MIRORO-482420 format. One record per residue: z, y, x of N, C-alpha, C, CB in turn; residue in three letters. Coordinates in steps of 0.02 Angstrom, whole numbers, plus 50000, padded with zeros to 5 digits. Atoms other than C-alpha are relative to their C-alpha. Glycine has a CB too. Example, Ala and Ser with C-alpha at 12.3 -4.5 7.8 and 13.67 -1.06 7.14 Angstrom:
500004994150045503904977550615500005006050045500625000149950ALA
499974994149958503574994750684500375005549961499295002350020SER
END
This chain:
500685002750001502314824750635499505005449981499944993949952MET
500504994950015500764835650635499644998349936499505000650057THR
500355001150063499974837950465499284998150014500045006349955ALA
500695002249989498314828950456499585000149937500004993050028ARG
500395000450062497814829550272500355004049946499904992849978ARG
499734996250057498034840850122499694997249936499855007650007VAL
500245002250065497914834749943500105005749950500374993449976VAL
499964994450047497504848149815500154997549930499345004050000ALA
499755002350065498404846449649499785004549943500744999650001LEU
500234995850055497384858549543500295006950005500184996949934GLY
499794993049998497804876449497500755001249994499665003749945PRO
499284999250002499664873149479500334997749936500165007150011GLY
499725002350063499884867249300500024992350000499595002749939ALA
499955007349999500494849149278499424996549964500644997949969PRO
500535003350038499164845049148499315001050031499995002549930ASP
500654998949967497804850949267499954996450067499895007550010ALA
500015003549936498254839949416499484994549997500704997150016ALA
500535005150001496734829149460500284993050011499475001650054PRO
499765006949995497004810549439499904997150070499644995649949ALA
500145002649933496194806549607500525002450050499305002150022LEU
499504997349954497424817949697500664996549990500075007549990ALA
499375003550013498914809749611499984992950027500155000049924LEU
500065006849973498264792449657500095000050075499324997049981GLU
499944999549928498144797849838500735000750020499605006050027GLU
499304999149985499964803449837500414993849986500285005949961LEU
499645006150017500574787749751499874994750053499784997549930VAL
500155004949948499674777049880500375001650064499244999850013ARG
499664997949939500454787150020500754998649996499875007350015ALA
499295001350010502204785749949500455005550026500174993750033GLY
499604994549974502784801450039499555006150010500364998050067ALA
500414994049989502204819450048500445005950013499555001349939ALA
499674993549989502714836250113499725004649947499885002850072ASP
500254996350057502554845649949500105007550010500344997749935LEU
499974992849990502144864049973500005003749933499435002350043ARG
499944996950065502314867249787500684998349971499434997649953VAL
499345001150029503834868049677499954999449925500475005750019ALA
499985000050073504384866649497499644994149969499715006349974GLY
500315005250041503274857149378499614994950041499545003249949ALA
500405004749961502104849649508500444995450042499525003750045LEU
499545004249962503544843449614500294994749955500565004350031LEU
499745004850048504284835249460499464994949981500255003649937ASP
500555004350021502574828249417499904994250049499355004049993LEU
500115005349950502334818749580500624995850009499785003150067VAL
499385003949994504164813649588500044994749945500615004749997ALA
499995004850056503964805249418499544994150014499795003549936ALA
500455005549982502594794649497500234996350063499295002650010ARG
499725003849945503724788249633499875002950068499764993249999GLY
500144996849935503214800349769500635003750022499395004849995VAL
499404996649976504694805849874499815005850044500464995150038ARG
500134994149960504774822649958500234998850071500355006349970HIS
499835001049929504714821350148499725005950039499714993250027ASP
500254994049966504604838150240499664998650067500575004750011PRO
500315001649936504034829150399499384995649993500504996550044ASP
500575004450009502634818950321499355003450021499954997849926ALA
500654997449979500844820750380499575002149940499634994950042ALA
500384998550061500214822050201500315005949964499964993849954LEU
499764993950033500364839050117499705000349931499825006350041ILE
500254999050068500214842049930500105007449982500364995449949ALA
499964992950018499864859449863499525001649944499865004450061ALA
500504997750048499004869049726499365001750037500265006249959ASP
500664999249969497154872349757499985005950048499475000949947ASP
500054994049959497344889949826500414999250064500245006249962ARG
499595001149941498784885449943499684994950047500704997849980THR
500335005149960497864869950000499415002950039499764994249955ALA
500574997149966496304879950039500215004550057499575003949950TRP
499784995649947497264892850140500234996050061500575004449975LEU
499795004349945498024878850245499404997150037500454994349975LEU
500605003149970496344870450273499575005350034499594996349946VAL
500414994749971495434886850306500245002150068499995006049953ARG
499714997649937496624891150447500094994550051500675003249986ASP
499915005649954496634873750527499394995549995500654996149986ASP
500625003850003494934866150565500114992550007499535002450055ALA
499875007149990495734849450610500324996749939500454999150060ALA
499655002650058496574847450442499514997449949500455005449968LEU
500435002850051495734835650320500245002049931499984992450006GLY
499814998150067495754838250132499704995449948499805007249986SER
500265003350060495534830049964500075005049943500374993349984LEU
500695001749984494344835849894499785003050067499545002549944PRO
500244997449936493224840750041500035007650000499284997550013ASP
499914992749991493204858550107499595004249952499835001950071ARG
500424996050045491734864950005500264999849929499284997550003ASP
499745000650068492424858149842500675003549993500064992649980ALA
499354996850002494164864349884499935007649999500424997950060LEU
500114992850000493514881849923499805002549931499465001950052ALA
500224998050067492654882449753500584999749951499434995449977ALA
499435000650046494214876349662500525005550013500334993150007ARG
499524994649984495314888849755499765006749973500115000550076ALA
500274993850027494144903049707500075000149924499265000750020ALA
499925000350072494174897149526500725001549979499794993149973ALA
499294998650014496084897549529500145007450006500454996050046GLN
499884992949991496084915249597499675004149945499735002350068SER
500354996550055494804920849467500394999449935499284997249991MET
499615001050061495844913249328500625004450000500194992649992ALA
499404995849996497384922449390499825007449989500364999050067GLU
500224993150010496424938849397499835001349927499395001750045LEU
500154999350072495784936049220500645000749960499594993949975TRP
499364999650036497574933149160500325006850010500484994450024ALA
499724993449986498134949249245499625005349960499975001650075ILE
500414995250037496674958649165500195000049926499254998450008THR
499805000550070497134952248992500695003149989500004992549977VAL
499334997250006498954956849021499985007750004500454997350055ARG
500054992749995498494974549076499715003049937499585001950060LEU
500324997450060497364976948926500485000049941499384995749982ARG
499535000550056498774971648810500615004550009500224992949992ALA
499344996949989500284979948892499995006850034500414995450039ASP
500024993549965499694995148993499675005149954499614999450067CYS
500294995050046499425010748886499335002750025500485005849992PRO
500634997249974498055017349002499434994949992500075002050074TRP
500525005150005497075000949011499824998749926500234993450033ASP
500125001450070497274998548823499545005249968500654999749962ARG
500404994650029496435015248787499285000250025500335006650014GLU
500664999449970494895012348894499454996949957500004996750068GLN
500605002650033493145009448826499474999250055499755004849942THR
500535000449949491525004948917499805006950025499404996449971PRO
500214993349980491085023448918500485003150050499945004549939ALA
499514997149954492705028049008500074995950064500685000749967THR
499935004349942492665013249127499405000650047500084992749978ILE
500615000049959490855014849187500025004950058499405001649956VAL
499964995649942491165030349295500414997050058500315006649980PRO
499605003449948492505020349388499604994350031500674997349970HIS
500425005549975491305005649403499495002650050499654996549942THR
500494997049954489985016749482500335002250065499645006049967ILE
499644997749940491255024349601500194994150044500645003849980GLU
499815005949960491875007149654499394996850033500364994949956GLU
500615002849971490085001249682499805003950062499425000149948ALA
500174996049942489775015749800500504998950057499985007549982TYR
499505001449948491405012149892499874993250033500705000249971GLU
500205006449971490834994149915499415001050048499804994949944VAL
500584998649957489185000649984500215003250065499495004449963ALA
499764996749939490085012050106500324995050048500505005549983ASP
499665004849957491174997850169499514994950029500544996349960ALA
500495004949976489704985850183499565002850054499584997549942ALA
500454996949952488664998250282500375002750062499615005549968LEU
499614997049945490085003650397500004995750063500715001149978ALA
500005004549942489884988650512500074992849977500575001850049GLY
499915007050019490224969950516500514999349944500224995850061PRO
499535000950055491114963650359500714999050026499804994049957PRO
499305000549979492994965650373500465000849941500165005350053GLY
499514999450054494594967950272499855005749951500695001150029PRO
500154994450044494004984850203499494997949947499735006050040LYS
500505002350048492484976750122500314995249950499424996550037LEU
499675004850046493554962650050500415003849949500444995150040VAL
499584996150045494744975549976499575003649947500415005250040ASP
500424996450047493344985949899499654995349951499475004250038GLU
500305004950045492504970449828500494997949945499774993750039LEU
499505001550051494134966649739500035005349946500694999250032GLY
500014994650049494114983649656499404999549954500005006850035ASP
500615000650041492324980949598500034993949955499384999750045LEU
499935006150041492724963349538500425001349939500314994350042LEU
499594998350058494094970149427499615003949948500625004050021PHE
500424996450047492834982049350499584995249958499545005050038GLN
500395005050037491754967149303500454996349950499674995050049SER
499545003850044493264958149230500205004249939500634997950039PHE
499784996050057493844972749123499435001249951500305006750024ILE
500584999250044492084975649056499854993549964499395002450040LEU
500105006550034491924957049020500514999049945500054994250052ALA
499495000550052493564957848924499815004349940500685002050027LEU
500224995750055492884972348821499434996749962499795006950027MET
500545003750034491324962048785500284994549957499504997250052ALA
499675005350038492444947848729500325002849936500534996450043HIS
499684996850058493414959548613499485001949947500395006150022GLU
500534998050047491764965148536499614994049973499525004850033ALA
500355006050024491214947148508499334998850034499905000449927GLY
500655000749966489784948548633499994994450051499825006550034ALA
499965005249949490394934848750500635001150041499375000050045GLY
499414999349958491754931948877499814998950073500544995049979ASP
500145000749929491934929649064499614993750016500665000050039LEU
500395006049991491284911949052499275001049984500284994449958GLY
500704998550017489714918248966499675004250055499975003749932ASP
500264995949946489514931149104499794995650059500525005250023VAL
500145004449943489624917749240499434995249983500624996150019ALA
500545004650020488524905449143499335003549999500154996949931ASP
500634996250005487234918949113499685001250067500125006549965GLY
500294998549934487024924149294499844993650037500475004350041ILE
500155006349966487114906049356499344997249975500574994949988ALA
500635002450027485724900849238499415004250021500034999849925GLY
500544995549980484694916049281499804998850073500225007449991LYS
500155001249929484844912749468499624993450010500644999950040LEU
500345006549994484324894549446499275000749976500364994649959VAL
500674999250027482824899349338499555004150046500025003249931ARG
500404995549959482254912849458499924997750072500305006849998ARG
500085002949933482384901849613499714992949994500674999950038HIS
500295006750007481214887349571499854996850068499375000349958PRO
500125002749933480884885449759500644997050030499735005450046HIS
499375002849977482734881149782500234994449953500545005450004VAL
499755004850049483184872049621499444996049965500415003649948PHE
500575003650029481444865549577499534997650054499635004449949GLY
500485002749953479874859449660499455004950019499694993749972ASP
500494994849981478964876049686500055001450074500125006549959VAL
500024998749928478434879649865499875007550012499464995750035ASP
500064992949983478754897749916500255000850072500415004649950LEU
499825000249929478724899650105500215006750028499414997550038ALA
499844993449973478944918450127500425004149951499365003850018THR
499604995850044480104931850061499565004049952500435004850042SER
500464996550045478604941349990499814995649941499365002250038ASP
500175004650054478104925949890500594999149952499794993250028ALA
499405000650042479904924349828500065006149954500634999250043VAL
499944993950041479924942549769499475000349945499935006250045LEU
500525000150052478254940749678500174995049945499314998450031ARG
499805005150050478864924849594500575002549957500204993450035SER
499414997450035480524933149548499785004949946500485003550049TRP
500224995050048479664947849463499584996849944499595005550034GLU
500415003450051478424936449374500434996249951499514995350032GLY
499555003850044479814925349306500405004849955500484995550041ILE
499634995150039480824940549251499565002849944500255005850045LYS
500464997250050479304947849162499894995249943499335001950032ARG
500125005150052479004931549069500634998849958499774993450031GLU
499385001750036480824927949025500275005849959500534997750049GLN
499754994350036481244945548972499535002449945500135005750047GLU
500494998050051479694946948863499845007350002500274998249932GLY
500124992849992479284964048933499395002249960499905001750073ARG
500544997250039478224974648819499495003750043500275004749947ALA
500444996549954477454983448970500244999150071499945007449983GLY
499825000849929477504984449158500695002950014499485003450044VAL
499384996549984478984996449158500534999349945499865007350012PHE
499545001150055479944989149012500724999750025499834993449964HIS
499285000649992481824991949012500255001850070500224993149983ASP
499714997449938482065001249177500565004949980499465003550045ILE
499454995750023483795009249155499885007350016500654997750032PRO
500084992849989483735028049133500575003050041499955003649932THR
499424997449963485425029849220499974998450075500634997149972THR
500055001549929484805023449389499955006450041499394995550014LEU
500114994349955484945035649535499255000850014500394999250067PRO
500734998949994483225043649564499654995850052499885007250015PRO
500335004049949482835034749727499944992749979500385000550067LEU
500015006950023483295017949653499514999149942500704997749980LEU
500485000350056482295021749494499294999950026500115006049952ALA
500674999949971480765025849600499844993250031499945005550053ALA
500115006449967480975009849701499884994549949500614998250044LEU
500075005250051481184999049546499335000749963500585000349949LYS
500654998850032479655007149464499434997350043499915007549986THR
500525002349954478605003549617499984992450005500095003050069GLN
499975007349997479204985549625499694996949938500724997650008ARG
500305002550061478704983049444499235000350004500255003949938ARG
500724999349993476954989649482499734994950049499825007250022ALA
500225004849950476834978649636499984992949972500465000350061ALA
499975006750029477294963349532499384998249961500614999449956ALA
500635001450037475674965249433499395001650044499975004149935VAL
500564999249954474624968249589499805007150016499434996549974GLY
500184993049987474554987349587500415002550059500115004449937PHE
499604998549941475114990049766499545000350061500554994850010ASP
500365000049936474514994049942500104993250033500255005750045TRP
499945006349964474174978850050500515000550057499314997950027ALA
499514998949947475234986350189500175007550003499724997550069GLU
499714993350002476165002250234499515005550020500605000350044TRP
500484994949979474645011050310499705003949942499464996950040GLY
500274996750059473925014850139500495004949971499794995049948GLY
499484995650026475575022150083500115006050045500654996249991ALA
499934994449954475665032950239499485005449984499924997650073GLU
500524995250018474005041150193500185003649936499324996449993GLU
499804996950063474695044250019500535005350011500254994749951SER
499474995149985476235053050090499695006350029500524997050050VAL
500324994249970475145064450196499615004149948499534997950057ARG
500394996550051474015068350047500465003849952499574995049961ALA
499534996750046475495072249933500335006050034500544995149976GLU
499704994449964476275083350067499515005950003500224997950070LEU
500504994750000474645093050082499965003549932499304997150019ASP
500024997050067474635095549893500615004449987499964994549947GLU
499404995850008476425102049899499915006650037500624996250026LEU
500104993949961475955114550036499525004749963499734998350070VAL
500474995850037474475120649932500355003149939499394995949977ARG
499644997350059475595122449778500475005650021500384994349964ALA
499554994849977476845132549879499615006450018500404997650061LEU
500414994149984475445143849941499775003549937499404997950042ALA
500244997150063474825146449763500575003049959499634994849960GLU
499424997850041476575149049690500575001850047500224994449949HIS
499474998049953477665158749814500694999349969499885007250024PRO
499315000950023479515155349802500335006949998500404995150047VAL
499724993250007480155171849733500505000449942499455005049989ASP
499524999950054481385166849599500524994550010499654999149932GLY
499475005149992482895155549570499744992849992500555001249949PRO
500285006650010481775140849521499274999950023500064997849927GLU
500705000449979480115134449588499554999649939499894993850045PRO
500495000850054478535134549485499954992549983499305002950021ALA
500065007050019478255118449385499534996050045499764999549929PRO
500475003649957476775113949496500334998250066499385004350013ALA
499665001449937477865115149652500504994349990500375006350025VAL
499515005350014479225104449573499654993349992500405001749937ARG
500375006250010477945091349520499744997250066499435001149951ASP
500275002449936477135090449691500574997750046499595005650034GLU
499435002149960478845089349773500234992949979500595005049992ALA
499835006650025479245074449662499514994750025500035000049925GLY
500515004749976477605066249712500104998450073499305002949989ASP
499875001249929478045068349896500574994950008500175006550037VAL
499445004649996479715059749871499824993049976500595002749959LEU
500195006550028478965045949765499554996350050499625000949933PHE
500445003149951477615042749896500394997750061499445004850021ALA
499595001949943478925042550034500394993649986500485005750019ALA
499645006150019479945029449940499534994050003500305000749929VAL
500495005449998478365019049923499864997750071499355002249965ASN
500115001649930478045019950110500594996150028499885006450042LEU
499405003449976479835014850147500054992949972500625003949983LEU
499985006750031479735000350024499544995250037499805000449925ARG
500485004449966478194993350110500204998850073499315003049998LEU
499745000949932479054995850279500654996150000500095006850034ALA
499395003950008480524985550213500635004150016499984993850046ARG
499434995549990481695000550224500285002049932499805006350041VAL
499694997850063482935003850083500105007550003500694996349989ASP
499964992649996482775022550044500705002749993499565003049947PRO
499314997750009484575024549985500384999450066500354996149944GLU
499645001149938485265016950145499735004550055499944992750021THR
500304995849948484035026450255500225007349992499244999549997ALA
499814993050011484435043250175500745001150013499835002149928LEU
499284999549986486305039950182500125000350076500394993949968ARG
499935000049928486135036050367499785006650031499624994350031GLY
500254993749974485105051650399500505005749988499325001849968ALA
499514994950015486395062550313500614999450046500224999649926ALA
499435001149955487785054650416499855002250071500204992749999GLY
500184997949932486845057350579499975007650005499324996950020ARG
500044992749999486505075450533500705003150004499625002649937PHE
499314997449998488355078550498500304999250069500444996449947ARG
499715001349934488845070550663499715004850052499884992850021SER
500324995649951487585081050760500235007249993499244999749992ARG
499774993250011488115097350680500725000750025499955002049926VAL
499304999749977489955093450713500044999950076500404994049970GLU
500025000249928489545089150893499745006650028499574994250026GLU
500264993549978488525105250910500555005349997499405002249956ALA
499434995350006490055114950848500484999150059500374999049933GLU
499545001349945491125106350981499715002450067500164992450003ARG
500314997749939489875109851119500015007650006499284997550005LEU
499984992750000489775128051069500705002550014499745002849934ALA
499304998049990491665129351062500214999250073500474996049954ALA
499845001149929491775122051238499725005650043499724993250024ALA
500284994249964490685136751293500295006649976499245000149991ASP
499684993950024491805149051202499635003449944500105004750055GLY
500404996950053490585151851058500164996749932499244999250015ALA
499945002450068490705150150870499304998149975500345005449952ASP
500675002350017489205139550822499755003149935499984992449994TRP
500214997450065489185146050643499795007350004500574999249949THR
500184992949993488995163950707499405001250045500605003950027ALA
500574999449955487555160350825499355001049962499954993950045LEU
500664999550029485735164250793499724993049989499535004250044SER
500305006650014484645150250727499744996850064499435000849950LEU
500255002949938483825148050898500574997150042499625005350040ASP
499425002549962485535146250982500294993849966500545005550006GLU
499755006050035486135134250847499554994050013500035001449924GLN
500475005449990484565123950870500084997050070499285002449990GLU
499925002549932484845122751059500624995550004500065005850049ARG
499395004250000486615116351033499894993649960500605004049972TYR
500135005950042486005104650897499614994850040499605002049936TYR
500395004749960484705096951015500444996850054499405003550032ARG
499555002749949486035095051150500474994849969500415005750034ALA
499565004850034487195086551025499634993649983500285003249935ALA
500405005850016485805074950970499904995650061499325002149971LYS
500095003849938485465069851150500654996650021499755004550056ASP
499365002949979487305067251188500194994049957500555005349998ARG
499815005650046487615056351034499544994150010499985002449927LEU
500475005449988486065046251078500064997250070499285002349988ALA
499915002449933486665043951257499465002250048500044992650000GLY
500544997549957485215053951329500245006250038499375001649958ARG
499874993849964485255067551461499725005749959499694999850072ALA
500244994450040485075084551375499355002850028500525005549997PRO
500634996849979483375093051378500155006050044499585002049939ASP
499924994249957483135106251510500055006449957499415000550051GLU
499934993850036483775122751443500294999149930499345003549995GLY
499735001050068484565114751289500645003949991500144992549987ALA
499384996150006486185123851329499945006250043500614996050021ARG
END
């Protein structure tokens, strides 16, 4: 008989089996039990006989969800959304138990502190970013998210050891914060655009965090591009912002002109630039980030993409030169540039410019 319904019996412990699920099995009188040990004994004690051919399947939450997820025609108790949440909770609980075990029994994990773990956390965050930006979400992203999730768990365990809270406090904290900062979803506030949502978000954060100033508590460890972006968003939250990207474009041009003047006044003749040149260079970058922000472009992602495209073009230029019997690295700058333009056209699917090769 084809399975038509799955009944989820909780995370697998007998004392955690939901009463409603047990009642369903007792009413059925027969079930194909996909669990063993304590849960099998539990339902057997209630008069449920094991029937491997029955249409009703009983399983722990995670197993039940995997069955339902892979078969759209299969019904479930509870419904799919509730079952997905319970299955995730079971997996999280198992990961927490593994984390606690590692902290207690693994010499390396036992020696770690927040200071030694954070570099790994940052590395894992960048690996998640790489996987997320590589294309449509796939198994690689899921794998990298698992690595980053463990970083959150081990840091939460360290917070628990220090008496600062535990994983439940972490989840409760972010859940409450998300509800408070989305009054248009969980309340009766009307916010029709993403810009309105962002302004509301920053205003609520400023009020709830009791900021002493516009730029209160911006982490000093942020990467420079992200620090610039966050600083600009804080200023925009109090109304100090261009109305649209055109104003920021003029600022970029003005800052670039100032950098050129500083370079003319302070020729580059030593290992380091003059302070005025360095300052003007910073202003150019800051203004460029502001323009990108108003154009809805993430500067980190844009710069990462530009670097990747440049690498691909240079590598293709090397291949094109090699096909002509030349070593690209030994060519003059003009020759390198011609091959580079040809590589750029080829990678973009365009016909090469006349005389590019």
